[in-house]
C-alpha positions as CSV (number, residue, x, y, z in Angstrom):
1,X,-156.5,113.2,68.8
2,X,-155.4,117.0,68.5
3,X,-155.7,117.4,72.3
4,X,-153.9,114.5,73.3
5,X,-151.4,115.5,71.8
6,X,-151.4,118.5,72.9
7,X,-151.8,117.5,76.6
8,X,-148.6,114.6,75.6
9,X,-146.6,117.4,74.6
10,X,-147.4,119.8,77.7
11,X,-147.0,116.9,80.6
12,X,-143.6,115.6,78.8
13,X,-142.6,119.2,79.1
14,X,-143.6,119.8,82.4
15,X,-141.5,116.7,83.4
16,X,-138.5,118.0,81.8
17,X,-138.5,120.9,83.9
18,X,-139.1,118.9,86.9
19,X,-136.5,116.7,86.3
20,X,-133.3,119.6,85.3
21,X,-135.0,121.5,88.2
22,X,-133.8,118.0,90.4
23,X,-130.8,118.0,88.9
24,X,-129.9,121.2,89.6
25,X,-131.3,120.9,93.1
26,X,-129.1,118.0,93.4
27,X,-126.0,119.1,92.0
28,X,-126.6,121.8,94.9
29,X,-126.4,119.3,97.1
30,X,-123.5,118.1,96.2
31,X,-121.5,121.1,96.1
32,X,-122.2,122.0,99.5
33,X,-120.8,118.5,100.6
34,X,-117.6,119.7,98.8
35,X,-117.2,122.9,100.3
36,X,-117.6,121.0,103.6
37,X,-114.9,118.5,102.6
38,X,-112.9,121.0,101.1
39,X,-113.1,123.7,104.4
40,X,-111.8,120.2,106.3
41,X,-109.0,119.4,103.8
42,X,-110.3,116.4,102.8
43,X,-109.6,117.5,99.1
44,X,-110.3,114.0,97.3
45,X,-113.3,113.8,99.0
46,X,-114.2,117.3,97.1
47,X,-113.0,116.1,94.5
48,X,-116.3,113.3,94.4
49,X,-119.0,115.9,95.5
50,X,-117.3,118.4,92.6
51,X,-117.4,115.8,90.0
52,X,-120.6,114.9,91.4
53,X,-122.2,118.2,91.1
54,X,-121.2,118.9,88.0
55,X,-122.0,116.4,86.1
56,X,-126.1,117.2,87.7
57,X,-125.4,120.7,85.8
58,X,-122.7,121.2,83.5
59,X,-124.0,125.0,84.5
60,X,-122.7,125.0,88.0
61,X,-119.5,127.1,86.7
62,X,-118.7,127.2,91.0
63,X,-118.7,123.5,91.8
64,X,-116.1,123.5,88.1
65,X,-114.1,126.0,89.5
66,X,-113.8,124.4,93.3
67,X,-113.1,120.7,91.4
68,X,-110.1,122.4,89.9
69,X,-108.9,124.0,92.8
70,X,-108.9,120.5,94.3
71,X,-107.1,119.4,92.1
72,X,-104.8,121.8,92.0
73,X,-104.6,122.5,96.0
74,X,-103.6,118.4,95.7
75,X,-100.5,118.8,93.7
76,X,-96.7,120.0,95.1
77,X,-94.9,122.1,92.6
78,X,-91.3,120.2,91.8
79,X,-92.6,117.0,93.4
80,X,-92.1,113.6,90.8
81,X,-94.5,111.4,91.0
82,X,-97.9,109.9,88.9
83,X,-100.5,110.8,91.2
84,X,-98.9,114.4,91.5
85,X,-98.9,114.9,87.7
86,X,-102.5,113.9,87.2
87,X,-103.3,116.3,90.1
88,X,-101.5,118.9,87.8
89,X,-103.5,117.6,84.4
90,X,-106.6,117.5,85.9
91,X,-106.7,120.7,87.2
92,X,-105.6,122.5,84.3
93,X,-108.4,120.6,82.6
94,X,-110.7,121.8,84.6
95,X,-109.8,125.8,84.5
96,X,-109.4,125.0,81.1
97,X,-113.2,124.1,80.7
98,X,-114.2,126.8,82.6
99,X,-112.2,129.5,80.1
100,X,-114.0,128.5,77.0
101,X,-117.5,129.7,78.8
102,X,-116.2,132.2,80.3
103,X,-112.7,133.6,78.9
104,X,-112.3,136.4,81.6
105,X,-112.8,134.2,84.7
106,X,-110.6,135.9,86.5
107,X,-110.0,133.3,89.4
108,X,-109.7,130.1,86.2
109,X,-107.0,133.1,84.8
110,X,-104.9,133.9,87.7
111,X,-105.1,129.7,88.9
112,X,-103.5,128.9,85.1
113,X,-100.6,131.6,85.9
114,X,-99.8,130.6,89.6
115,X,-99.8,127.3,88.1
116,X,-97.2,127.9,85.3
117,X,-95.1,130.0,87.4
118,X,-94.5,127.6,90.3
119,X,-94.3,124.6,88.1
120,X,-91.1,126.7,87.1
121,X,-89.3,124.9,90.3
122,X,-88.5,121.5,89.0
123,X,-87.2,119.9,85.7
124,X,-84.6,120.6,83.6
125,X,-83.8,124.4,82.2
126,X,-85.6,124.2,79.3
127,X,-88.8,122.8,81.2
128,X,-88.7,126.0,83.5
129,X,-87.7,128.5,81.2
130,X,-91.2,126.7,79.2
131,X,-93.3,126.9,82.4
132,X,-91.8,130.6,83.1
133,X,-92.7,131.6,79.4
134,X,-96.7,130.2,79.3
135,X,-96.6,131.9,82.8
136,X,-96.1,134.9,81.3
137,X,-98.5,133.7,78.6
138,X,-101.2,133.8,81.7
139,X,-100.5,137.0,82.9
140,X,-101.1,138.9,80.0
141,X,-104.6,137.4,79.4
142,X,-105.3,138.6,82.9
143,X,-104.0,142.7,81.8
144,X,-106.0,142.1,78.8
145,X,-109.3,140.9,80.9
146,X,-108.4,143.7,83.6
147,X,-105.7,145.9,83.1
148,X,-105.6,147.6,86.8
149,X,-104.7,143.8,87.4
150,X,-101.5,144.6,90.0
151,X,-100.8,140.9,90.6
152,X,-100.0,139.9,87.1
153,X,-98.3,143.0,86.4
154,X,-95.9,142.0,89.5
155,X,-95.6,138.2,88.0
156,X,-94.4,139.9,84.7
157,X,-91.8,141.5,86.7
158,X,-90.4,138.5,88.8
159,X,-90.7,136.4,85.9
160,X,-88.1,138.7,83.7
161,X,-85.9,138.8,86.9
162,X,-86.3,134.9,87.4
163,X,-85.1,134.2,83.7
164,X,-82.3,136.2,84.0
165,X,-80.7,135.1,87.4
166,X,-79.2,132.1,86.5
167,X,-76.8,133.1,83.7
168,X,-76.1,136.7,85.6
169,X,-75.4,135.1,88.4
170,X,-73.2,132.4,87.1
171,X,-71.0,135.1,84.4
172,X,-70.9,137.1,88.0
173,X,-69.1,134.2,89.8
174,X,-67.2,132.8,86.4
175,X,-65.7,136.2,85.9
176,X,-65.1,137.0,89.9
177,X,-66.6,139.7,90.3
178,X,-67.5,140.3,93.6
179,X,-70.7,141.0,95.8
180,X,-69.6,144.6,96.9
181,X,-68.9,145.4,92.9
182,X,-72.3,146.7,91.0
183,X,-70.6,145.5,87.3
184,X,-70.4,145.7,84.8
185,X,-69.0,142.2,83.4
186,X,-65.6,142.1,83.0
187,X,-66.1,140.2,79.9
188,X,-67.2,142.2,76.9
189,X,-68.0,139.6,75.3
190,X,-69.9,137.4,77.7
191,X,-71.6,141.2,79.1
192,X,-73.0,141.6,75.2
193,X,-74.1,138.1,75.0
194,X,-76.1,138.3,77.8
195,X,-76.9,141.9,77.1
196,X,-79.0,141.8,74.1
197,X,-80.7,138.8,75.7
198,X,-82.0,140.0,78.7
199,X,-81.2,143.4,78.3
200,X,-84.9,144.3,77.4
201,X,-86.7,141.9,80.0
202,X,-85.0,143.2,82.9
203,X,-86.3,146.7,81.2
204,X,-89.7,145.8,81.2
205,X,-89.5,143.9,83.9
206,X,-89.0,147.0,86.1
207,X,-91.7,148.7,83.8
208,X,-94.2,146.4,84.9
209,X,-93.4,146.0,88.7
210,X,-93.9,150.5,89.2
211,X,-97.5,149.8,87.0
212,X,-98.0,147.0,89.2
213,X,-96.8,150.2,92.3
214,X,-99.4,152.3,90.5
215,X,-102.3,150.4,91.4
216,X,-100.7,149.3,94.5
217,X,-98.6,151.7,96.1
218,X,-97.7,149.8,99.8
219,X,-96.5,146.4,97.7
220,X,-93.2,145.7,99.3
221,X,-92.4,142.8,97.0
222,X,-92.3,144.7,94.1
223,X,-90.3,147.3,95.0
224,X,-87.5,144.4,96.3
225,X,-87.9,143.2,93.0
226,X,-87.4,146.5,91.6
227,X,-84.1,146.5,93.0
228,X,-83.1,143.3,92.0
229,X,-83.5,143.8,88.6
230,X,-81.8,146.7,88.4
231,X,-78.7,144.5,89.8
232,X,-78.9,142.4,87.1
233,X,-79.1,146.0,85.2
234,X,-75.8,146.8,86.5
235,X,-73.8,143.3,85.6
236,X,-74.9,144.4,82.1
237,X,-74.2,148.6,82.3
238,X,-72.1,150.5,79.8
239,X,-69.7,151.5,82.2
240,X,-69.0,151.3,85.9
241,X,-70.7,154.8,86.3
242,X,-73.4,153.8,85.0
243,X,-73.2,150.6,87.3
244,X,-72.4,152.1,90.6
245,X,-76.2,154.8,89.3
246,X,-78.2,151.2,88.9
247,X,-76.7,150.2,92.5
248,X,-77.7,153.6,94.0
249,X,-81.4,152.9,92.4
250,X,-81.3,149.5,93.9
251,X,-80.5,151.0,97.6
252,X,-83.0,153.1,97.3
253,X,-85.5,150.6,96.0
254,X,-84.5,148.1,98.8
255,X,-84.6,151.1,101.5
256,X,-88.3,151.8,100.3
257,X,-89.2,148.1,100.6
258,X,-87.9,148.0,104.2
259,X,-90.0,151.0,105.3
260,X,-92.6,150.1,103.7
261,X,-93.0,146.4,105.9
262,X,-92.4,148.5,108.4
263,X,-95.4,151.0,108.1
264,X,-97.3,148.1,108.0
265,X,-96.4,146.3,111.2
266,X,-96.9,149.2,113.1
267,X,-100.1,149.2,112.1
268,X,-103.0,148.0,114.4
269,X,-103.6,144.2,113.6
270,X,-107.4,143.8,112.4
271,X,-109.9,141.6,114.5
272,X,-112.8,140.1,113.8
273,X,-115.3,139.1,116.4
274,X,-117.3,136.6,117.0
275,X,-120.8,135.7,115.7
């Protein structure tokens, strides 16, 4: 009797291992079909295969990431429709599942940061501000995971610029500050309010963009945004002399950006040989 029980347990264990192995193989097959559909831009079909792959093998992280990305690529920032919102919500939910298992997953963190930033293209001013703050949060998490993540520093600088852009641009127009006049804003009260709200974030943005350049010295876009932030800083300067100095430094960074673009354009194009 004891031997019979042992034999039964052994057979059951073997069947379990066999079933799990079959499920993993089926999951890989579904993922391969999903990748093929994804590469052919058939994203709805890809979603079906990746969902099946995850159901067959919940440990298949690559399938989970592909599923999230397939939803994300179908989302159009700023478009207002139920299907578009569903793609956004599903992408976030799937990336969140990845991060619950793997909090340091760089692709999931970068995707969440990108979606938050791009969602700031639509909605009310309050919704845009909330989206930018969410993007800031995700990029800070990226830096916690990898302090040398240049792109995260870059986006922190861009977010600081985007948050201050509207209010400062509006103040310049309202106070009839000509485009060729760097500042400061003539109305001292308005300038003080804007400086109190955005002065530190403008400095932080410049600092983060310089950190980005410390890692990737050829990022011409980071140079360009330093230029833009310095022009915002000039509008909030304490004196015309300080504003002019900020504007002159901004010109220097703009020239650096243009020079880097020319350097990159002059390099031989990389070619790939057909296999």
